[in-house]
N, C-alpha and C positions, 0 to 999 in steps of 0.2 A: 400242458405238454404231456408227453408219454409218461413221465414219472408220476404225475398226479393221477392219471388213469390207472396206474399200477400200484396204487397205495396199498392194496391188500397183500402185496408181496410180503410185507413184514410178518403177516400171520402165517405164511406158508413155508417159512424157512425154519427147519427144526434146529435144536441145539446141537453144538459140536460134540465130538467124542474124544477118542484116544489121541495121544501125542505121537508125532513122527518127526524125523529129522528132515531138513531141507537139503536134498541132494540134486543139484542141477536145476535147470529151468523147465524142462519138458518131462511130463510123466510118460508112462507106457502107452497112454491113449493119445499122446501128442497134446494133452491139455496143459495149460498153465493157469494155476489158481492162486491168487495172491491176496492175503489178508493185509491190507495196508495199515500201517501204524501199529502192527503187532509188536509188543515190547519184548517178547521172549525170542530166543534164537531158534526155537524149534516150532514146527507147525503142528497140525492136527488133522484128523480124518473127520469129515463132516458125516454125521450119523445117517442121514436120509440118503444122500447121494453116494456116500462112501468115497467121495473125492478128497484128495489130499490138498490142503491149503497150507501155504508156506508164508513166512514173513517177507516183507518187501525190501529188506536191507540189501539183498543181492541184486536188486533191480534199479536202484537209484541211490545216489550219494548226497542227496539234499533233502531238506524238509525236516520236520520234527514230529514226534509221536504224541498223540493226545488220546485220552479217554473221553467218551461222551459224558455229558452231564448226568449225575446220579438220578435226577428226576425223570429221565427217559429210560432208565434201566428197569426191567422186570425179570422175573425168574425165567421167562420164556424167550427173552431177547437172544437171538442167535449171536454167536461169537463174532461173526463177520461184521456186525453193526456196532460192536462195543468200542471200537477204536478207529481213529482216522490218522492219516498223515497230512500235515498242513504245510503249505509252502509260502513262506513270507517273501518279501521283496516288493519293489515298487511296480508301478504300472508298466506293462510290457515285459515283465519277467516271465521267462519260460522255464518250467521245471518238468523233467521227463523221466519216464520209466523206459528201460530198454529190455525188450523181450527177444531172446536169442534162440539159436538152434532151430530156426524155422525152415520151411521149404520154399525156395524161390518159385514164384509163379503160382503158388497154391492159394486157394480161397480160404479166408479165415473169418470167424465170428469173434469180434472183440467186444467185451461188455465191461463197462465201468459203472460202479454204483456209489451213491453218495447219500449219507444221512448226517445232517448238520448236528442236530440234537444239542445245540449250544455247547459244543465241545470247548470253545474258547472263552465262555462266560460273558460274551459281549452281546448276545441276543441280537446279532445283526446277520441276517441270512445273506450270503454273498452271491454274486453272479460272475461267472468267468467262462472262458472259452476252452475247448478241448480240441487238440489237433491229433490226427493220425499221420505220423511222419511229417511231411511238409504240407499236408493238406488239411484245411479246416474241416472239423467234424461237426461240432454243434456247440451252442451256448448252453451252459448249465445254469439254470435260474432256480435257486433254492427259495421257494416262496414261503415255506413254513418250516419251522425247526424239526417237526416230527414227520415231515413228508419225505419219503425216500424218492430219489430220482435215479432212473436207470437210463444210461446212454449205451446204445448197442449199434454196432456197425458191421456190415458184411463187405469185405474188400479183398482184392487180390494184392499180394505184396510183391515188391520188386527186388527183394534181396533175401538174405538169410537171417535178418533181424528186423525188428519193428520198434519204433519209438512212439509212445503215447505221451503227449505233452499237455500240461495244464498251463494256461496263460492268464496272468493277472491283467484284467482290463480296467482296473481302477475302481471296481465296484465290490471290493471285499477280497479276502485272502482265499485262494484256491485250496481245496482239500479233496481227499478221496477216501472211500471206505474199503473198496475192493476192486480188483482188476482181474478179468478172466479172458482167456483166449482158447478158442476151440477150432480145430481144423475142419474144413468142409470139403466134400468132393466138388470138383470144379463144375460138374453137371448141375449141382444145386444152385438155385437162384441165378439163372443165366443172365438176368438183367445187370448183375454186377460183373464188371470186367476191369481191365487195366486202366480204363479211363473214367470209370464212375463207380461209386460205392452206394450201398443201400443203408440208410439210417432208419432204425426202427421207430415207427410212430405208435404202433399197437399190435399186439398178438393175443388173440382171445380164443378161449375154449368155450364155445357157446353151449349153454344148457348144463354146464358142470356145477356141482355144488361149490359153494363159496370157500370151502376149506380144502379143495382139491387143486393142487398146483402140480402140473406135469412138467418134469424136466428129467435130467439123467437119473437113473438108467432107462426110464420109460422112453425118453427121447435120446437116442444115442448121440445126437449132436448137442445135447444140453441146451436146447432152446427152452425158455421159460414161458409156458402157456398159462395165462391168467384166466381164472374162471369168470364168466360173464353171464349174468341173468338179468332179466327185465320183467317188470310186471305184466307186460303184454305178451310174454313168451311162456310156453309150456315146455318142459323138458322131457325128452325121451332118451332111453339108454339101452345098452346091451352089454352082456359080459362076453360075447363072442368076439373073436379077433377080426378086425377090419383090415382087409388087404389094400395095398396101394395099387390103384388102377394105372392104366397106361398113360393117362394124362397127369398123374401125380408125380411130377419130376422133383417135387420138394420133400418127398418122403415124410408125409404127415404121420406121426406116431399113432399106433392103434389106440393107445390110452386116450388120446384126444378125440379121435373119431368115434369112440364108443358112446359119446354123449352128443346130443343135438338139441336145437331149439326149433319149435314150430309156433305159429301164432295161436294165442289162446282163442281168439275169434277166427275160426277157420276161413272165414271169408275175407280176412284182412291179410295184407302182405307182411313179410319180414323186412324191416327197414333198418339199414345200417348207414350212418352218416358221420362224416368228419369234416372239419375245416382245416384248410392249409394256411398256416401263418405266412404272410408275405415277408419277403426278405427286405433288407435295408433299401434295396432298389425298387421296392414295390412290385417285384416280379415273383410270382409263386414258383417254388422249386417243382421239379417233376415228381410224380407220384407213381408208385407201383403197388398193386394190390392182388391178393390171392384169396379166393373164396373156396373153402373146402366143404364138400357135400358127399354124403354116403347114406344109403338106405339102411336103417337099423331094424326095421320091422318087416316080417313076411306079409306082403300085400295080398289080400284075397283076390281071386280071379275077377271079381266084379268091381274091384276098386282100381283107381288110377291116381298116381301122383305125378303130375306134370306141371312145370312152371317156367316162366320167362324170368330173365334177369335184366332189369333196366338200370341204366346209369344216367342220373340227372334227367329222368323221364324218357330217355331214348333207349331202344332195345340194344342191349350190349352183346348177348350171345345170339348167334345167327340161327341156332336150332333150338327147338323146344327140349328142355332137359327132362330126361327120364332116367332115374337112378337105378343102379344095380344093387342087389342085396349084398351088404357087407363089403362093398368095394368103393374106394375113394375116387372121386373125380375132382378136378381143380379147374376153376376159371381164373385166368390171370392175363395181364397185359404184357406181352413180350418186350415192348418198348415203353419208356416212361411217358406218362401223360402230363402235358403242361397246360392243358386247356382251361383249367378251372381253379378257383380258390375254394370251392366246396364240392364235395362228392357225396351223392346220395344214391346208395344201392337199394333197389326195391325188388324183392323176390315175390312174383305174383303168379298165382295159380292160373292155368288156362281154363277156358270154358268147359273143356271136357273132363277136367280133373275133379275127382271126388275127394281128394286129400289135400291138405294145405302144403305149402312149400316147406323145405327143411334146410337148416344151416348148421353145420357142425363146428366150423372154426373159420377164422379169417386172420390175415396179416396185412398190415399197411406199412409202407416204407416211403420215406423221402429220398430223392436221388441227389447226390452231391458229386461234383467233378473231382477226380483224383489225378488231374493232369499236371499238378505241380511237379517239377523235376528236381530231384535231390542232387546234391553235390557229387562230383565224380567219386565213386567208391574208394579208389586208391587214395585220394586226397583226404577223404573222411578218415580212413584208417591211419594215415600219416599224422594228421592234426590231432586225432584222438591219442595216438602214441605220445605226441608232444605234451598234450594236456596231462596225461597220466604220469609221465616221467617227471615233469616239473610241478605237478600238483597245482595247476593253474586254477585259481579261485575267482572266476569271473562269471559271466553268463554263458559259459561254454557247455551248453546242453542242447540236445536236439541236433538238427542238421546245421553245419557251420555257416552256410550261405543262404539257406532258404527256410521260410519265405524271407524276402528282402528285409522286412522290418524286424526280423529276429536275428540278423547276421551277428556272429560272435564279435564281442568287443575286441578291437585290435586287428580284425581281419578286414580285408577289402576283397571283394569278389567281382568276377566278370560274368555277365549274364548275356546269353544269346538265345534267340528263339529256337525251341525244339532241341536244344543241347544242354547238357548238365552244366550248372555253374562251376566255375573253377576259382580257386583261391589265387589271387594275384598279388596280395600284399599281406604281410604279417608284421605287426608292431608289438613286440614284447619288451619294449624298453622299460627299465626300472620295474621289473615284475618279480624280483627276488629269485630269479633262476639260479640254480647252482648245479655243480657237476659238469660233466663233459657235454659237448655239443651233440645232440641226438642226430643219428644218421637219417631219421625220419624227415628232417628238413629237406633233404635232397629228393624226397619223393613228391614234393609239392612242385610238380613240373611247370605249372603256370606262374610261379612266383616272379614278380617284377621287382619288388623290394622286400628286404628282410632286415628288420631292425631288432637286434638283440643287445643293444647298448645298455650300459650301466646296470649290469647284473654281476654275478659272481661265477661266470662260466670258466672252467679250467680245462686243461688238456689242449690238444691240437685242433686246428681247424680242419674239418673233413674235406678231403680232396674232391669228394663227390659233389660238393657245391659248385664246382666249376662246370658241371654238366647241366646246370640250370640255364638253358639257352636264352630264356627271356629275362633273366635277372639283370637289372640295371643298377641296383644299389644294395650293398651289403654293409651294414653298420655294426661293428663289433667293439665300438668304443667302450671303455670303462669296464673291462673284464680282467680276468687273470689267465688269459690264454698263453700257451707256451709252444715251443717248437718252431718250425719253419712254416712260412706261408706256402701253401700248395702251389706248385709251378703252374698248374692250370689257371688258378686265379690271377697269378702275376701276369701270365700271358694275356688274359682278358682285360687287364687294366690298360693295355695299349689300345684297346678299342674305345672310341669316343663315347660309346653308349654305356660303359660300365664304370661304376664308382665303388671303391673300397675304402671304408672309413675305419681307421684304427685309433684315431687320436681325438681327444675331446676338443670341442670348439671349432673355430673356423679353419684351423690348421689340419683338418681331416685329410687323409691321404686320398686324393682323387687324381689318379694318374692321367685322366683325360683333360685336366685343366691346363691352361696356357702356361701358368707359372712353372708347374713341374715339367711340362714339355720343354721349356727353355733350359731347365737343368739338364735334361737328357741331351739336348742339342749341344751343351757345353761339356758333355762327357763326365758329369759329376756322378759319383757312385751312389747307388741306392742307399748305402749305409747312412748317408747324411740325412735322408728322410726318415729312415727307421730308427734313427737315434731318438727321435721324439717318442716313438712307440715304446722303445725299451724303457726309457726313464719316465714315461707318461702313464697311460692307462693299461697297457698290456706289457708289463716290464720283462716278461720272459719270452716275448715273441721276437723272432728275427726272420731274416729273409735269405740267409746264405745256404739254403738247401741242406744237403746231408751233413755239412760241416757245422751246422748250427749247434752251438753248445751254450749252456748257461754261462752268464758272465761271471768271471772270478772277481772276488773282492779286490778293490784297488785302494791305494792310500789316498788320503785326502787331497794331496797335491796332484796325483794323477787324475783324480776325478775332476778337479778343476780344469785340467787340460782337455779332458774328453768333453766337458760341457761347453767351455768357452770357445775353443777353436772352431768347431762346426758352426756355432751361432755367428761368430764373426765372419766366417766364410759366406754364410747365407746372406748376411746383411750387406757385405761387399758386392755380391752379385746383384742384389736388388738395387743398390745405389748406382752401379754401372748401367743397369737396364734403364732406370729412370733418366740418367744423364743422356744416354743415346736417344731415347724417345724425345726428349726436349730438343736436341740438336736436329733430329729429323723433321719435326714439326716446324721448326723455324725455317729450315731450308725450303719446305713445301710452301710456306707462307710467302716467301720472297719470289717464288716462281710465278705464282698467279694469285690474284685476288678475286677472280671471277671465273665462271665456267666458260671454257672455250671449246670449240669442236676439236676432237682428237682424230684427225684424218689419218694419222699413221695407224696402220694395222686394220683399217676398216675396208671391208669388201662389200661393194654394192652390186647386187645382182638383180636383174629383172627376170623372174622365173614364172613360167606358166605351169600351173598344177590343176589338173581337172578343168581346164578351160578358164582358170582364174588367174589373172595377172596380179602379182604382189611384189612389193619392194622388200627384199631381204637384207637386213643389216646384221653382219656377223662379227664376232670377236671384238666387240667394243667393250673395253674395261673402264669402269668408272671408279674414281676415288670416292671416299666417304664424304669429303668436302664438296665434291661436285654434286653428290646426292643431296646434301644439305641445301645447296643452291637451287637444284632442280625442284625440290619439294617445298621451298621457302621455309626451311628449318623444320621439315616434317610436320607441317601445320595441319593438314587435313587428312584424317583417317577415312579411307573409303572401304575398308574391309579388315576382318580379323580372322586368323586361322591358327592352326597348330604351329606353324613356322614363325609367325609374328604378325605385326600390323602391315597393312597395305596402304600406301600414301599416294595422293594425287600429285602429279608433277608435270612440268613442261620442259622439253628440251630447248636448246638455244634457238632452234628454228621454229619454235612455237608448237611442235608436235606434243600432244598430250599423251602421257604415259602413266603407268601404274608401277610403283616401286614397292616390292615386297621385301621388307627388312627383317632379318632374323633377330628375334628378341633374346635377351640374356636368359629368360626363363623357359625358352623353347626346349622341348624334349626332342625335337628333330635336329639331327646333327649335321656335320659337314658332309657326310656321305649322301644324304638326301639332296642337299644343295648341289653337290657336284653332279649327281645323277640328272637332276632337272636341267641344269645349265648345259651339260654336255649333250644331253638328248635333244634339247630344243635347238642347239646349234647345228644339228645334223638333219633333223626332220622338218619338213615344211608341208603344210596342207591348209587349205582355206578354212577347215573346221577344227584346227588346232590353234590355240593362242600363240602368237608370235613373240619370240624373245628378242628384245632390242639390245640388251647387254647385261653385264653383271658387275658386281663389286666384290672383291676379296681383298680387303684392306685391313691388315692386322686382324683384330677379332671381329671386324664388321663383315657380314655376308649379306648380299642383297641381289635380287633379280629385278630387271627392268623389263616390263611387258608393254605390249600395245594396250591402249586404254579401251575398256569395254563399258560404254556409258550406261547400259541398262542392267548392270549387275548380274546376279546369278538367277538361274531358273528357280532355285529354291526360294529366293526372295519373292518372285512373282507368284509362285503357287501358294505361298503363305500369305500373300496380300499385305506385305509389310510396308509401312511408311509411305514412300512416294508412289507405290504401285496401288493406286486406289481402284483401278479398273482391271478386271480379270482378263486373262488371255482367252481369246476365242479358240474354238476347236481347231480351226484351220491353222492358226498360229502355233498351237501346241504340236500339231502334226508336222509342221514345217521345222520346228525346233527339234523334235524327236528324230526326224529323218536326217537332218544335218549332223546331229550328235552321233547318230549311227554311222554316218559316213566317216566321221573322224576316227571312230573305233575301228571301222573296217580298214582304214589306211594303216593303223598301227598293227593290225593282225595280218594283213595281206600285202601291204605296200612297203613294209620294212623287212630288211634282212640283217640279222635274224628277226623273226616276229617279236613284237613288243606287247607286253601285258600291262595295262594301266594300273590295276589293283585297287583303285579308289574311285570308281565310277559312281557318281551320285549327283543329285540335282544341284548341290552347292558347288560342284566343279564343272558345271556347264554354264558358260558366260554368254551374255547377249550384247550385241552392239546396238547402235541407234536404229538399225533396220530390223532388229530382233533376229539377226543371223546368229546361229549358235556355234560356239567354239568350246572344245574341251580344254580344261586347264588343270594345273597342279599335277606335275609329273614326277614329284619327289619319290614316289613309291614304284616307279616304272621298273619292270623286270623283263630282261631279255630271255628268250628260251635258250636252253643250254647249247643247242646246235641247230643247224638247218633242218635236221630231221626230227627234232624234238618238238613236242607240242605243249610241254609243261616245264615248270621251273620249281625247284624246291626252295623253301625259305626257312630261316632259322627261327622266326617268330611270326606271330599272327598280327598282321597290320590291316588297316582298312577301317570301315565304319560299321558298327552294329546295325543290322537291318538290311545291309547290302551284301554281306559276305555269303558266298556260295557254301552250301553245307559240306561239300567234299574238301574245300579249303580249310574250313574250321576243323575238320576231322583229321586231315593228313598233312597239312601245311604245304601241300602241293598245289600250286596255282597254275591254271591253264587259261587259254583265251576263252574257254567256255565259262570260266569264273567271271570274266568281264561281261559275257553275255547274260549271266544270271543278274549281275548288278544292274545292267541296262534294263532288264525286264522289270526290276523294282522301280527304276526311274520311269519307265513307261506306265506302270500302274499308278504312280504318283501323278503323272500327266493326265491320266484318265480321271482319277478320283479327286485330285487336289488334297489328298490326305498324306500324312507323313509315312515314311517307310516302316516305322515302328511306333505302335501305340502303346502307351504305358498304363492306361487306366481302364479297367481295374487290374488287369493282368497284362504282362508283356505279350503283345500280339502283333505278328507281322502283317503287313498289308497283303502279302501273298496269301496267307491263310484266310484272311477276311474276304478277299475278292473271290477266292475259290469257293467258299461257302455260299456267297451271294449268287454267283453265276451258276452254281449247281442247282439252285432253285429257279433259274431263268430270270433272275432279277437284275437285269443290266441297268435299268434306270436307278436302282438303289445304290449303285456304285459311282455313277457319273457325277462329276463335280457340279453342284447346284448353281455355282456362280456363273456357269456358262448359260444359264437360263433356258436350257433345253434347245439351244440353237446349234444343232448338230445333226448329221446324218447317222441314224441309229445303226445302220449296217457298218458304217465306217468305225464307229465306236466298238461294236462287237468284234470286228476284225482286229482292231488295235489291242483290245483286252485279250483276245485269243493269242495274239503274238506274244504279249507280255507273259501269259501263263506258260506258253511253250518255252520261253526264255528262262523261266524260273522252275523248270522241271527239276525234280530231285536228282535224276540221273543225268550227268553231263552229256552223255552221248545222245540224249533225246532233245537237247537244245539245238536250235538252228545256228548257223554261222551268222556273223554280222552282215555278210553279203546277202544272205536270205532275208535278214531283217530289213535291210535297206529296200530290197525289192518289194516286200510286203507292205512296208510303210508307204512306199510310193503309190501302191494300189489304194491304200486307205485315203491318201490325200486326193487321188483322182475321184474317189467316191464323194468326198466332201465338196470338191470343186464342182462336180457335176450337179450338185444340189442347187447351184446357182444362187447362193445366199449372198446378197450384196453387202450384208452387214458383217460378213466374215473377213473383210479386207484387213490386211495387217495395219496395226497402229503403232505409234511410238509415243512414249511419255517423255521423250528426251527434251522437247521444247519446254514443257512445264517444269522439268527438273532443273534445267539450266537457270531458271529464274530463282532457284534456291541454292545459293552458294554453299550453304551448310548442310545440304541434303546428303544423307548417307548413301554410299554406293558400295555394296558388298562385293568383294572381289576375291576370287580364289576360294580356299577351303573355309566353309562356315563352321566346321567342326574339326576337332583334332582327327588326324588320320591314323593315330595309334589306338588300337582297340582298348588298351588299358586306360587311356585318358578319356576316351569317349564313354567307356563304361562307368567312369566316376560320375559323370553327369547323369548317366542313366540311373545309377543307384540313387542319387539324390532325388530324382523324380519319383522313385518308388518308396522313399523312406517312410512316408506317412500313410501308406496304404494299409487299410484294416480289412479284415474279413467281413463279408457281407451276407453270408448264408443265414437263413432263418433257423429257428430251433426245430422246425419240422411241424407236421400237422398234429392237431390234437383231436383225438376221438371224442365224440360227444354222445 
């Protein structure tokens, strides 16, 4: 690798000089120069460059200092190589340096240097990874103890600070000798931008003496130019200054250009070659190269120096090169080259040339992506404040959420394509926290749960925590908090989606539970509940607002009264509740022992909708015991979702139904249940799943739907279980068009317009004829008024991969948000691929299809399981519709009415093809023969982003970086 090629660097660095104090991180040049592992508190000025090097204690708070082994020390060994900082910890541990006071959007050269020199006495050379921020930089492979390795990268930073992290990969302990940062003008190295960086593979000063190393101040950017000579080369030089020509946008220093190499045999070419090491995926990284040439001799009038440059035996430059005296020209590729694993440059004289070719210098870089997205800056600042305040000693270094496999212990993050990760969960239980509660917790706006239990927190609970709109659980059990509970939090406890825990064990205060709700119904004072908190885990905490005062000492007899009386009261209430429950169940058992029709309250209508006649059964309410009989004791599960399981059932007249029963562990509350029940009681369309009835019996909540025998579209596209045959293109278009009609009805046929908010393939169900109907209306949202086209929400719900970008950014949902989700569905129908691909990086189907179609590769995206049996124009049109639906700007997306019309045209194109094999088919007959066959119904995934993201995180947990170590010059 590059480090081996630059072994002579050890000889070119002179000894250090005077002592300086370390003040700040950036010097007057904008440089940061760190001597890692330096034991003293003061730095020094390096004699040759006159640059100030400082100790690394101000840049990292982990690791230990070591001196290199005495056997590697010589009188000329530069200070920078004499010590290292070593970072222990197990496999996967990330240790970071933080470089601050940088300029947002500026291009920087960052250089890390490593000399093992048996500093640990183990004689085991390690291998480890280096990251720049959240992006993989390269793998450092220490092959020999006395072999220095230099890692250098040119990148654009996206903040005012930068983190360089060393990652233990299980092949030895990471260490570092020095770390340097140099600002560059953005015009330099235009191949490096916000999406990609350049990793140095080699930088050579051709024809220079082996003891001449060019860097600062001769190169104002402090690039290190390594002398390179070969037996086949002759050196020429000048003492005159060489100017940068118009093509030299890299500002090659004159000191480098003053030497050059020519072939010893003038009839031979100059050849420079290097190999690119393949990555773990056997795909070579991109390469960028610069060849620097300048005439150093005055050419007689009867002499000519002309030559071609060939790359892998093909002409690279389009014109014959003729050099100008003392002026630099540069040949380079503006875009990375991915075509080869080996690059051979040959500089060959033309037939007219009387002089051989010339080469002054060259640079070679590998290209790496820097598209990894860091956590929201405000949240990074907040969680860093928490870390510093409480001195958290975990793996809390680098970015909190990214990359996924380095997420901080105790954190849970939410990931969305093209959006920064956000912190959704923080568990600092039993972490030894002390002092008051930091106000920084309230800056973690995406928090869904916050667990600070079993610490020694004191003081009051910040009122700002009530402003965390997504927070569903706040656990403060086992602390020493005092004062009153903020009114904002008390108010939120009345919401079924929020839980406040202040007491150890199962008696935690969860005001949304049925037990405590019954207390409120019977007008019992909150003091009964907070009695446990006072004499339990937070003895100084109370809930009576401004009048909250510390409890006065009582006599032993009064204490017994305060303790015993409330407990007896609670036990009495519980006993009475159990008694009433037993009496009620006995009365119900005597009324009926079997399910019978409930004709009272049933309205039977025959209604025509879009030419479709359907039987509408409204307002039927089932008891829980009736549901048990309908489902034969909830025997057969035909689907699972965020609400709960879906069971197969039969009404007393033999009608098959699907019963969706809310589970105790469901995160979806009563509100979603009521929304879906009330909505489906009012709206009717042939492409919306029909509601037969509902159950709200004590704690039991259930919805009874018409039965959709062929399950979900998601199941068919994934080819699961009974779906052994893929849908044809005509079937897919039919399903897409009917689903679009269902959405069109919600947007246009309802007043006020309704927004579904969870359109996905798992929520499109199919009957025996493969007719499509939209299901799962728990997240349905009505526009604010007849004139409004949007609705604001307090939290982000839906499924990753389907969420419109403006909804993620503003929490404002519109009917165009549904259009975006439907566009993703349509892309799944075309490709058969999932909405979100997790390997190797989170990639949306929208991005992938756009990239493919930009190259005109429609066949590359079409689902191969259709066997090419489709009209290509129809597929192109459908893909085009989908991409319009998924436009970034909502105003550029079509309406669902437009989508229906265009899908109809797609279907006409396919029908006109006259393919007799494209008739609709049903797998119903085959599936009926398997009574235990699974039938997915309703939501196949949770509809809450936080829950879906949990699954998403687990899929990414084992992802490892796969970039190669870059090309090696030979």
